[in-house]
N, C-alpha and C positions, 0 to 999 in steps of 0.2 A: 760338587756343589752347583757349579754353573750349568752342568748338564741337566741336573734335576730341576733347576729353575727354568731351563729351556723347555723341558718336557711339560712342566706345569703350565708354562706360557702357551704352548701349542695346544694342550688339552682342554684349556678353559674355554667355555663358550664365549663367543664374542660379545653377546649381550651383557653378561655379568662382567666380563673383562672391561668393557667400555664404561659401564656404570661405575666400577671401581676406579679406573683411571681418571674419569671426569670429575668424580666426587673429590679424590685426592687433589686434582688440579684446581678445583673450585677453592678448596680450603687454603692451598698455598697461594693462590692468586689473591684472595681476601687478605691473608697475612701480609703479602708483599705490598699491597696497595693501602693498607690500613693507615700507615704513617703519613701518606700523601693527602688523605681526606680528613684525618682526625683533626678537629679544630684545636688550635693552641690556646690555652687559657692561662691566666695569671692570678697569682695570690695577692689580691688588692682589696682595700677597704676605703670607706670614705674618710676624708680628712687626713689623707697622707699625700706625700709628693710621688708623683709617677716616675717609676725607675726608667721608663722608655717611652717612645712615642708609639701610641696605639692607634691603629686604624681598624675600621670596620671590616670584617671579612666577608660580610654579606649585606645585602640591602634589606632592611627591615622597617616596618611601619612603627613610628612612635605614637601609639594609641593616645597617650596622655596629652602630647603636644597637639594632636589632630583634634581631640575633643576640646581643648582649650580655644583652638583657632575657630572651631565651628561654633562655640558659644559666643565668641567675640563678633563673628559675622552675624549670628542670629540677633544679637543686640543691636546691630547697626541697621538692621532691616527697617525701612521706613513703613509705618503702620498703613494698612489699607483703609481709606476712608470712603464711606458710602453715603451719598446724598439722598435725603428723604423729602419729597415735596408735600408729604402728609403733615409735616410739622407745622408749616404755615397755616394750613387749614384747620388743624387742631387747635392752635393758638387762637386763631380768629374765632373759632367756635366758642372757646372758653370766654373770650371777651364778650361775644354777643349774648352768651348765656347769663353772664354777670349783669349785663345791662337789661336784659329782658326780665330778670327777676325784679330789678329796680323799678322798671316801667310798669311791670305787672302790679307791684305794690302801690305805685303811684296812681294807677288807673283805679285801683280799688279805693283809694282815699278820695279821689274825685267823685266816684259813685256814691260815696257816703254823704258827701256834701250836697249832691243833688237831691238826695232822698233824705228829707229832714226827719222822717219817722225812724230811721235807723240810728242805733247808738253810735256815738263817736268812739272810734278806737283810739286808745291813748298812744303817745309816741313810744313808750316803753314796749307796749304790746306790738306795735308795728315793727319795731327794731327786733323784737323776739321773732316775729313772723319771718322777716327777711333772713335772719340768722338761720332760721330752720331751713329756708330755701337754699341758702348757700352752704349748708353743712356738708353735703355730699361733694359739692364742687371744691370746698376747702380741703376735704380729706384727700382728694386726688391731687390737689395743687396747694400744699401748705403755704406757699409763698403769696397766695392770693388773699390771705386773711387780712380784711380791712378793720380798722379800728372802728369803734362805735361813733366816734366824732366824724369820721370820714363817711360812714354810711348816713349818718344824719344830715351831713352837708349835702351829700348827693340827693337825698330824699327831698330836700328843700328845692331842688331845681325842678322846673316844669319838664313835662314829657318830651316836648320838642327839643329842649336843650339836651336832655339825656340822649335822644336819638341822634343829635348832631354829634355829641361827644362818642357815642357808640360807633358811628360811621368814621369818625376821625381816628379814633384809637385803632379800630379794626383795620383801616386802611394803612396806617403807619406800620402796624405790626406785620400785616400781610406782605407789604412791599419789602420790608427789610428781611423777612424770613424766607423770601423767595431765593435769596442768594445763599451760596454755600458758606456756612458759619461753623468754624471749629472752636474749640474751647479757648484757644488763644485769641480769638477774634471777639469774644463776648463783650469785653470792656469797650471796644471801639464801636461795636453795633449798638450797645445800650446808650452810649453817648449820642450816637446819631438819632436814635429814637427820642431821647430826651430833647435834643435840639429841635427836631420836627414838631414835638408837642408843644414846646414853648413858642414856636412860630404859628401855631394853628390858632385860627380865629374862632373855631367851633368850641373851644374850651375856655370856660370862665376863668379868670384869674385866680379865683378863690379855690378851684379845683385842680390847679396845675400840678401841685405837689402830689396830690392823691393819684392823678392819671400818670404822673411820671413813675411813681413807685410801682403802680399796677403794670404799666407797660414794660418797665425794666425786668419785673419778675417774670413776665411772659416771654421774654427773649431767651432762648435756649439754643443749643447746637443744632444745626440742620444737617451737618456732616459728622457722623460718628465713626469711630473705628470699628471695622468689621473683624472681630477677634478670630472667627474662623478662617477668613481669607488671609488675614495677617499671619496667622499660625502656619497656614499652608504655604505661604510665600516664605516664611522663616525656614520652614523645613526644606523647601526647595534650595534656598540658598546654602543651607548647611549641608545638604547632600552633595551640592556642587563643589564643595571645598575639597581640593586634592588632599589625599592623606599625607601628613608630614612624615618623610622617610629619612632614615640614616643610610646614606648611599655607601655601597661598597667602595672600600678604599678611602673613605672620608676619615680625616683626622678627628678622633674624639678627645684625645689628651695628648699633649706634647711632653717630652721628657723634662722633668723638673717642674712641671705645672702642678698646681695644688688640685687635688681631686675633691670637689665639693658634692653635695648630695645630688645635684643635677647631672654631673659627669658620671658619678657612680651609677645613677639610674640608667644612663645610656650604655655604660659598660656591661651592666646587667642585661640589658635588652638585647645587646649584640652578642651575648654569650661569651664575653672575654674574661669574665670572672670565673674562677675554678668551679664554683658551685652552680654555674649556670651553663655548663658545656651541654650541647645538644647531641642527641643520638640520631637525628635525621640524617646526617651525612653517612653514618655507618649504615643505616637501613638502606640509603640509596646505593651505597657500594655493594651491599648484599644483593640488591636487586640487579645491579649491573653484572656481577659475577654470575648470578643465576641465568641472566639473559645470555652471556657469553657461553657458559657451560651447555645450556640447552641447544644453542646454535651448533656447537661442535657435535653434541650428541646427535641431533637430528641429521646433521650432514652424513655422518657415518652410518646412521640407521637407515637412510634411503639410499646408500651406495651399495650396488649390487656387485661387489667385488669378493675375491676370496678372503676368508677370514684371516689368514696369516698376514696377507698384504694389509688389510685394514688395521690389524693389531700394530704392526710396524709403523704404518702411516700415522695412527693416533699418538704413538709414543714420540714419533719424530716431530710432529707439529707442537706437542707440548714441550719438548726439549728446546726447540727453536724459540717458541713463544716465551718460555721462562728465561731464556738467555737474553732475549730482548728486554724483558721486564727488569732484570738485573742491571742491564746496560742503562735503562731509563732511570733507575735509582741512582746509579753512579753519576749520570749527568745532572739529575736533580740535585744531588749533594753538592756539586762544585758549581752549579749554575748561579747560586746565590753570591758567589764571590766575584761575579763578573757584572759589568754595567750593560753588557749586550746579552742577547738571548742565544746562549750556546747550543740550545736544544736543536738548532738548525744543522748542527754537526751530525745528528743522529743518522745512521746508515739506512735511509728510507727504503732501499730496494733489497736489502739483505733477506728479509722474511720471504717475499714473494719469490725471489730468485731460488733461494735454497729449497723451499717447499716444492716449487714447480719441478726443479731438477731431481729431487728425491722422491716425489710422489706424483702429483698431476696438477694441472692448471686450475681446475675447479676448486681443489683444496687450497691452492695458493691464493686464489682470489678471496676466499673466506678469511684466511689468516691475515691478509692485507687490510681488510676492513677492521678486524678485531684488534689488530696491532695499532692502527691509526686511532681507534676509539681509546684504547688503553693509554697510548702516549699522550692524547689530549688531557686526560685526567692526571697523569703522573708528571708530566713536564709542564705544570702550570707555572707561570710566572706572574707575580703581581697579585691581582684579585679577580681572576676569572671566575665567572659565576658558576658554570658547571665544568666546562673544559676549555682548554686553550685551543680555540677552533683553528687558528691559523697553523698550529702544529699538526692537528688532526688532518687537515686538508692537505698539507705539505706531504705527510707521509702516504696519505691515501692516494693522492694523484700520481705522486712519483712511483708508488708501488704498482699502480696500474699501467703507468708507461712502461715500466720494466718488463711486465709480462708481454707486452706487444713488441718491445725491442728484442727480447730474448728469443721469441719464436719457438721452434721445435729443436733447435740446435743446441747441444751442450758442451760444445768445445770451448776451451779457455779463451780463444780469440773472440768467440760470441759473448762471453761473460764480460770481457774487457770492453768490447763495443757497447754492450748494453750499459755498463757503468758510466761510460762517457755520455751516452744518450740521456741517462738518468741525471747526470750532472747538468746538462743543458736544460732539461726540464725543470730541475731544481732552481736554477738561475732565473728561468722564466717566472716561476712562481714568486721567488724573492722580489723580483722587479715589480710584480703586481702587488705584493704585500707592502713594499716600501712607498710605492705610489699611492695606494689607497689609504694608508693610515694617516691620521691627522698630525702625528708627531713629526718633528723635524730632525733629520739625521745628517751628521757631518760626513765628510769624505771618508774618514778612517772607518766609521761605522758601515757605510756602503761597501767599502772594500772588504770588511770582515764578513758581512752577510754573504756576499757573492763568492768569497773564498770558502765559506762554510758549505755553501750549496755545491761547489765544486768537489770539496773534500767528501761530502756525504755520498755522492755517486761513486767516487773512486774507491772509498772505504767499503762501500756495499759490495763491489766486485772483488776487492782483494779478500775480504772476510769470507765471501762465498767460495772462492778458489781454495782459501786456506782451511775452511771447515769441512768441505765436502769429503776429503779422505777419511776424516774422524767419523762422520756419520756413516760412510759407507763400510768402514770396518766395524763400527759398533753395532750396526743393525744388519750387517750382511747384504748390503743393497748393491744393485747393479744399475748405476746411473749412466746417462748418455756419455758423460765425461769418462767414466771408467771403460765403457764399451770402446770409445774412441782410442783410449790408451792401449787397450788389448788388441786393437786392429792394426796396431803399428807393426810393420813387417820385421822390425828389429826385436820383437818379443822372442825370447829364448824358445819357446815352444813352436812358434811359427818358423823360426830359423831351423829347428829340428826337422819339422815337416819338409821344408824346402830342401834341405841338404840331404836328408835320408830318404825321402819319398817325393822327388820332384813331380812325378806324374800325379800323385795324390794332391800335391800343393795346387797343381794347375786345375785339377778337378774341383777342389775346394773353392777356388777363386770363382770358377764358373757357377758352382752351385750358390755361392754368396750373392752373385749378381742376380741370378734368377730369383732366388729366395727373397731378397730385399724388395725387388719390383713386385713380386706376387703378394707379399705381406702388406705393402703400402696400399695395394688395390683394395683390400678387404679391411683396412683399418688396424692391422696387426702391427707389432713392433718390428719394422723393417731393419733398423740398426741392430737389434739383437739377433734377428735371423742371419744377417750378414756376418757378424762376428762369430756367432755360433757355428756357422757354415765353415769358417776358417779352421775351426778346431774339431769339427765333428768326426773326422777320420784320423785323428791323431793316434789312435790305437794301432794303425797300420804301421807305424814306425817300429813296432815290436818285430814284426816279420814282413819287412817291405816287399820282398821278392815274390811273395805269395799272392800278390794282388796285381791284376792284369796291367793296370796303368803304369806300374813301375818296372815291368818286365822288358820293355824296349826291344821286343822281337826275339828274345831268347826263349830258351826252353821253358815251358810251364811246369813248375815243380808238382802241380796237382795231378799231372799225368801219371806220376809214379806213386801217387799216395792213394790209399783206400778212401772211398767217399766219406766215412765217418771222421777220418783225420782231417781231411779238407774241410768238412763242415765245422769241425771244432776250431780250426784256425780262422776261418771267415768269420764265424760267430763271435769268436773271442775279441775281435778288433773293437767292438762296441763296449765290451766290459773292460778291456785294457785301456781303452781311450778314457772312460770314466775314472778309472784308478789313477792314471797319469795326471789328469786334470785335478783330482782331489789332492794328490800329493803335492801339487804346485799351488794349492790354496786358491784355485780358480773359482769364480762365482758358481753358486749352485745351478743357476739357469744355463750356464754353458755345459756344466756336467751332465745336466739332464738332457741336453740336445745330443750329446755324444752317446749316452746310454739309450735313449728312446728313438733315435732317428730311424731305426729299422723296425721298431715296435716289435711285433711277433710275426714278422714277414716270413714267407715260405722260401726255402733254398731249393727251387725246383730242379736246377741243373744237377746238383749232387744227389738229390732224392731219386731222380730218374736213374742216375748212375748206380746208385745203391739198390734200387728196385730191381735192376737187371741181375744183380748178384744174389739178392735175397728178396723173395716176394713178400715176406712177412714185415718188411720195414714199415714203420708208421710215419705218417706225415708230421705228426707232432714232434718226432725226433729231429726233424730238420727245419725247425722254426727257431727264430731268434727268441731269447728269454724275455724280451720286453723290458719294461712295460710298454704298452701302446702309447702313442704320443698323447701327452696330457694337455698340450697348449696349441693354438693355431700355428704359432711359429714353427713348432717341431713337426706338426703334421705337414706343412708346406715344404719344410726341408726334406722330409721323407719323400715327398712327390718329386721334387726337383732333383734330388740325389738319384733317383732311379731314372728320371727322365734324361738328365745330362749324360749319364753313362750309356743309356740305350741310344741316344741320338748320335753320340760320338762313334758308336759302332756301326752306324748306317754308312754304306758306300756313297750313295748319292742322295743326301737328304733334300727333299723338296718340301715346300709349305704343306702340300697334301699329306705327304708322308709323316711330316712332323706333327701335324694336327691329329692324324689318326693314332699315332703312337702315344702322344700325350693323353688323348681321350682314353685309349686302352689302359694306360698304366693307372690313371685316376680311378677308373671303374673297377680295375682289378683290386686296387687297395680298398675301395669303397665296399665291394662285395665281400672282401676278406675281413671286414670289421675293424680295419686299422684306425678308423676315425671315430669309433664308438665312445671314446673317453675324452674327446675334446669337443669344443663347441663350434666346429666348423660346419657350417650349413651347406646344402646342395647348391643354393644360390651363389654362395661365396666360392665353392669349388668351381662353378662355371666361370667366375671372374678369374680365378687363379689359372684356369686352363687357357683362357684368352690371353692373359698377360704372358704366360710361359711361351705360348706359340709365337706371339709377336716379338718377344725378346730373342727367341731361338732363330726365327726368320732373319732378324738383323744380324745375328752372328754367322749363320750359315747361308749367307746370301751368295747368289751365283756371281762368278768372277770371269772377266774376259781373258781369253787365252792369248798370251803374249807370243810373238814370233821368235824363233830361236835366232 
């Protein structure tokens, strides 16, 4: 069953595989984080006692309170008054018009007296005439309506007296109405007008009351409320009112407190009542999950790697990510039981170190960012608005520091050193956090947070070392740590090579040194090439004496064997080596090096020997079965394997001879098509040639001749 699953895994196109894995991961992530963002609600109603103290989980605007406050402010706005100097002129004009009518009637009366032939108009008709003249004026100003007695009394005055009264009343009205007068000031101004009239010599005593009544009716406001400007100012003041908010963390009702209508309204507003739960956080979580899933998919979509490697890497990061999510949920569950924030115990560098050691640094950087954002949401304490920013920054910065501390070395000592560096980084962040916060911490809290920072770094290293073997076994990975373990000379297979084929062992060590340096020069995996070189010729342990480096000056058994037999023995060491490595459950990369390091190379020596015996022999019969090198590392090992053996056979190696030999071997393999199936370019071959020559020149340097 496992084999069938593995076949399906390998045959599935990466595009569909990644979509499937990312989709399943998105569903699981949403389900894992659902409980952390789902708003807790309570079955409450008005006019009951609160079973617990309830705080607002979010900051919301209380629209009703805000509107009440705006209405209150609007009512308190002082009206905008506008002064009109036209009022005084208008009132004076009315006064003058009234007296002009009286004078006009009086002049007509005098004219009748002067002309005796004209009929005398009766007093009743004269009163009717003046009423007719005043009708329009009284319609505009009803307060000016004078009684018949008052009009008759005025008509008894001579014209000069009327003119004097006109001038006096108009002057008094004009002088008072030049001032700003509001409704509240009318009584005072009218009293002042009355006082001035009483003191005036131009008004006969008998007309005082009539003039006072007339003048008082003419006094009106000169400053009136400008409704438009007042409303505009009122709206400005209302718009300036800050919305009334229920703040996040604000206590709405305490345990045992009676829930009245106002409190219940606030509970509904903040969504704490069961039927008021909001779906916004769930929509927000869905968007976050989509963002994370899209980021992961785009990373792999733009990664130009082998599909099998990408598939394994995708499964690895999701496995690590969900392991950390489960760890966050565990911390979140127990965090509520403590007064301190135990989220600082979270192993901040676990994700970046594991992902970098198992895949690559670019992927580790992405996982670090995603882990920090997820932890900020899941490890909330108190009433964080969106996420616990100090936790997110804590994990992000520590994760980035771990990537720099770890470097390219995967040894356990490097992981432990990195974990200590992360601990110091965590402690520095804790110092920043405690200093910047407005809260006051006692000594025990300071000690706890610094101890948590130290433990976080150490826990990251310990979990990384502990989990690495499980991931390597589960996904068939070859990490740097695993390679370093395989390079140990005490490994049983290396001991086998050393004891049974010491010449091959020395040759393998030389090849390892050359391959490591050459691979590093072109960006290939130097450590893989070194360790693979240690094991590449392990197949020679099956028949050690048939290989020249293990004969030590003795008789060469190939001299007594037919060429085809010798061919089979020499060629079989690649196949035998792959079988031995597979039997010992060695990583596939090491097995491939043993099987492919000769590619389909031509055994020219035995071919020539066979050709002498039989002209019909084909070159294809004297080639290794292959396959040709599939990776840069195997191609470089095939070069240095041939170069090392050839240089060792030279009697007096000089830099010129070495350079010519290396160039010839590389060109021979290139022309033979041995590099057709790997991505080693001609430019990189030039770099490899240069590094091999420099390294060999250092090994085969000239020595001084010591005297006997």
